[in-house]
LUMDREN-201540 format. One record per residue (C-alpha): residue number from 0; x, y, z; residue in three letters. Coordinates in pm, 1 decimal, padded with zeros to 6 digits. Layout:
<rs>
(r NUM (X Y Z) 'ala')
...
</rs>
This chain:
<rs>
(r 0 (10573.1 11773.1 08051.5) 'met')
(r 1 (10917.0 11929.0 08153.8) 'phe')
(r 2 (11072.1 12274.9 08110.0) 'ser')
(r 3 (11348.5 12216.9 07990.9) 'pro')
(r 4 (11568.4 12229.0 08309.0) 'ser')
(r 5 (11429.7 11992.6 08471.4) 'ala')
(r 6 (11472.5 11774.9 08133.0) 'leu')
(r 7 (11879.9 11878.4 08188.0) 'ser')
(r 8 (11846.0 11750.9 08530.0) 'ala')
(r 9 (11683.1 11386.0 08388.2) 'val')
(r 10 (11881.4 11349.8 08212.4) 'leu')
(r 11 (12154.4 11352.9 08401.1) 'leu')
(r 12 (12114.0 11091.1 08585.6) 'ile')
(r 13 (12301.3 10864.9 08420.9) 'phe')
(r 14 (12602.3 11049.4 08348.6) 'pro')
(r 15 (12585.4 11220.7 08755.9) 'ala')
(r 16 (12578.4 10822.9 08832.6) 'gly')
(r 17 (12875.1 10699.3 08592.2) 'met')
(r 18 (13117.4 10995.9 08701.6) 'ala')
(r 19 (13044.8 10875.0 09104.9) 'leu')
(r 20 (13129.1 10487.5 08987.6) 'ala')
(r 21 (13483.7 10614.6 08807.6) 'ala')
(r 22 (13560.8 10869.0 09080.0) 'thr')
(r 23 (13523.8 10627.6 09295.5) 'met')
(r 24 (13639.5 10277.8 09150.5) 'asp')
(r 25 (13992.8 10508.7 09089.7) 'leu')
(r 26 (14046.3 10673.9 09413.6) 'leu')
(r 27 (13882.2 10347.7 09609.4) 'thr')
(r 28 (13896.6 10072.4 09389.2) 'met')
(r 29 (13514.6 09997.0 09507.4) 'thr')
(r 30 (13206.8 10067.5 09318.8) 'ile')
(r 31 (12952.3 10054.0 09561.2) 'pro')
(r 32 (12671.4 09809.6 09544.0) 'asn')
(r 33 (12416.6 10104.4 09648.1) 'arg')
(r 34 (12460.8 10336.8 09368.4) 'leu')
(r 35 (12493.6 09992.9 09077.7) 'cys')
(r 36 (12118.8 09990.4 09269.3) 'ala')
(r 37 (12063.9 10349.1 09264.6) 'ala')
(r 38 (12085.5 10340.1 08893.8) 'leu')
(r 39 (11902.6 10020.7 08884.6) 'ala')
(r 40 (11611.9 10202.9 09074.1) 'val')
(r 41 (11723.1 10549.7 08846.1) 'gly')
(r 42 (11644.9 10374.4 08545.5) 'tyr')
(r 43 (11307.9 10245.8 08687.7) 'phe')
(r 44 (11180.9 10573.0 08810.3) 'ile')
(r 45 (11266.5 10788.5 08439.5) 'leu')
(r 46 (11118.3 10533.8 08245.7) 'ala')
(r 47 (10750.5 10458.0 08476.5) 'ala')
(r 48 (10793.3 10884.8 08412.6) 'ile')
(r 49 (10891.0 10832.3 08066.7) 'leu')
(r 50 (10642.9 10653.1 07918.7) 'gly')
(r 51 (10870.9 10351.2 07817.6) 'val')
(r 52 (10673.7 10084.3 07657.4) 'pro')
(r 53 (10567.2 09739.0 07899.1) 'met')
(r 54 (10825.2 09558.2 07611.3) 'gln')
(r 55 (11129.0 09806.8 07623.9) 'gly')
(r 56 (11161.8 09806.7 07997.1) 'val')
(r 57 (11150.7 09418.2 07978.0) 'leu')
(r 58 (11337.8 09407.8 07666.7) 'phe')
(r 59 (11596.7 09641.0 07859.7) 'asn')
(r 60 (11562.9 09400.5 08177.0) 'ile')
(r 61 (11674.1 09154.4 07958.4) 'ser')
(r 62 (11968.7 09320.6 07915.4) 'cys')
(r 63 (12138.4 09410.2 08234.0) 'gly')
(r 64 (12066.8 09064.5 08366.1) 'ala')
(r 65 (12206.9 08877.3 08036.0) 'ala')
(r 66 (12555.0 09116.0 08101.3) 'val')
(r 67 (12520.2 09015.9 08511.6) 'leu')
(r 68 (12521.4 08581.4 08413.0) 'ile')
(r 69 (12846.9 08692.1 08174.8) 'leu')
(r 70 (12990.6 08974.0 08425.6) 'thr')
(r 71 (12973.9 08779.1 08698.2) 'phe')
(r 72 (13134.2 08441.9 08584.7) 'gly')
(r 73 (13437.7 08677.8 08492.5) 'leu')
(r 74 (13457.6 08780.0 08774.8) 'phe')
(r 75 (13435.5 08402.3 08938.9) 'ser')
(r 76 (13676.5 08334.2 08740.6) 'leu')
(r 77 (13904.6 08622.0 08895.4) 'gly')
(r 78 (13908.5 08826.1 08534.5) 'trp')
(r 79 (13678.1 09166.1 08634.9) 'ile')
(r 80 (13586.8 09273.2 09001.4) 'gly')
(r 81 (13253.2 09277.4 09130.0) 'gly')
(r 82 (13171.2 09671.2 09115.4) 'gly')
(r 83 (13206.7 09589.4 08788.9) 'asp')
(r 84 (13034.2 09355.6 08701.6) 'ala')
(r 85 (12763.2 09512.4 08873.2) 'lys')
(r 86 (12838.0 09835.5 08698.9) 'leu')
(r 87 (12870.0 09675.0 08370.3) 'ala')
(r 88 (12487.7 09433.3 08438.4) 'ala')
(r 89 (12286.8 09857.9 08546.3) 'ala')
(r 90 (12528.2 09985.6 08306.9) 'thr')
(r 91 (12333.6 09803.7 07993.1) 'ala')
(r 92 (11991.8 09806.3 08175.0) 'leu')
(r 93 (12011.0 10202.0 08115.3) 'trp')
(r 94 (12117.3 10116.5 07755.3) 'leu')
(r 95 (11954.2 09813.1 07644.3) 'gly')
(r 96 (12055.0 09515.5 07382.9) 'trp')
(r 97 (12074.4 09817.1 07026.4) 'asn')
(r 98 (12353.6 10003.6 07110.3) 'pro')
(r 99 (12578.6 09696.8 07365.1) 'leu')
(r 100 (12795.0 09597.8 07151.1) 'leu')
(r 101 (12893.7 09997.1 07124.3) 'asp')
(r 102 (12940.4 09987.6 07443.4) 'tyr')
(r 103 (13159.8 09677.1 07454.7) 'ser')
(r 104 (13422.6 09757.4 07173.3) 'leu')
(r 105 (13453.1 10123.7 07358.6) 'ser')
(r 106 (13486.4 10021.4 07718.3) 'ala')
(r 107 (13745.8 09774.1 07610.1) 'ala')
(r 108 (13957.4 10031.3 07397.2) 'met')
(r 109 (13902.1 10286.2 07740.7) 'cys')
(r 110 (13972.4 09978.9 07928.0) 'gly')
(r 111 (14260.7 09929.5 07695.8) 'gly')
(r 112 (14397.3 10243.6 07764.6) 'ala')
(r 113 (14382.7 10227.7 08074.3) 'leu')
(r 114 (14559.2 09970.6 08071.7) 'thr')
(r 115 (14888.6 10052.8 07902.1) 'leu')
(r 116 (14848.3 10410.0 08118.4) 'ala')
(r 117 (14868.3 10265.1 08400.0) 'leu')
(r 118 (15092.4 09977.7 08247.3) 'leu')
(r 119 (15348.1 10254.9 08163.8) 'leu')
(r 120 (15325.0 10454.5 08450.5) 'gly')
(r 121 (15432.0 10194.7 08723.0) 'arg')
(r 122 (15686.6 10184.9 08520.6) 'arg')
(r 123 (15855.5 10503.1 08666.2) 'val')
(r 124 (15919.0 10602.0 09006.6) 'gly')
(r 125 (15720.9 10848.2 09168.9) 'leu')
(r 126 (15720.6 11187.7 09375.3) 'pro')
(r 127 (15780.1 11188.2 09716.9) 'ser')
(r 128 (15400.6 11349.5 09804.7) 'trp')
(r 129 (15274.7 11129.3 09589.6) 'met')
(r 130 (15291.5 10846.2 09736.3) 'thr')
(r 131 (15167.4 10960.5 10039.4) 'lys')
(r 132 (14812.6 10945.1 09865.6) 'arg')
(r 133 (14651.3 10648.0 09903.0) 'asp')
(r 134 (14519.2 10605.0 09613.6) 'trp')
(r 135 (14753.3 10716.6 09340.5) 'ile')
(r 136 (15042.0 10527.8 09555.2) 'ala')
(r 137 (14750.1 10167.9 09535.8) 'arg')
(r 138 (14739.5 10265.5 09206.5) 'leu')
(r 139 (15054.8 10296.6 09096.3) 'his')
(r 140 (15195.8 09941.2 09269.0) 'asn')
(r 141 (15210.0 09681.6 08973.4) 'pro')
(r 142 (15026.3 09408.6 09177.8) 'thr')
(r 143 (14684.9 09642.0 09239.7) 'ser')
(r 144 (14461.2 09623.1 08952.1) 'gly')
(r 145 (14309.1 09781.4 08699.3) 'val')
(r 146 (14010.9 10017.6 08806.6) 'pro')
(r 147 (13829.9 09933.9 08543.6) 'tyr')
(r 148 (13476.8 10115.8 08639.6) 'gly')
(r 149 (13623.6 10414.5 08509.7) 'ile')
(r 150 (13647.4 10284.3 08144.9) 'ala')
(r 151 (13316.6 10182.2 08158.1) 'leu')
(r 152 (13179.2 10436.4 08266.8) 'ala')
(r 153 (13343.4 10654.2 07993.5) 'ala')
(r 154 (13224.5 10377.5 07706.4) 'ala')
(r 155 (12798.1 10430.6 07883.2) 'gly')
(r 156 (12828.9 10767.2 07865.7) 'ile')
(r 157 (12950.9 10796.1 07534.0) 'met')
(r 158 (12678.7 10564.8 07458.7) 'ile')
(r 159 (12423.8 10751.0 07633.7) 'tyr')
(r 160 (12277.0 10876.1 07400.9) 'pro')
(r 161 (12149.7 10620.9 07100.6) 'gln')
(r 162 (11869.4 10456.3 07452.9) 'thr')
(r 163 (11555.2 10468.3 07403.5) 'gln')
(r 164 (11583.5 10779.6 07723.7) 'val')
(r 165 (11839.5 10961.2 07590.4) 'trp')
(r 166 (11525.0 11045.8 07263.1) 'gln')
(r 167 (11248.0 11023.4 07503.4) 'leu')
(r 168 (11369.5 11250.4 07673.0) 'leu')
(r 169 (11453.4 11431.9 07419.9) 'ala')
(r 170 (11171.6 11493.2 07156.8) 'ala')
(r 171 (11052.5 11669.7 07436.3) 'arg')
</rs>
């Protein structure tokens, strides 16, 4: 049985990983492979601790695998980054099929808002002190992409309470 403080800590594993992925993407336009791998491993560890039935784990594995295949197709077309593809798959592993549509729509809305904000911000000149910050200059550069991991992470955090893992933890 988890103590209330241990329960709180366990509930934060996924949101903390998502926040770190968003921050890394914002600052470096890169989501490290080890972070996506850690999120996937974290799911398996937590599922084992909580006693998620094997059918539920396999259900979520199939979701993560399907998202990985889809997003790597998008990556091969140059539409998204490789880190975004891996983050989306790791997130889908945690979420499973049931909230996947909500996640996809939330990510699209967050990504659209982020893209519009960047496009508008790129039309405005930056103060000189901001141009000295590499990550700000990179975001402001019209030839750079959009750190879509921010949108993926925000959507994942929003949908997290709908997951089997969250519900099992909340029931304890």
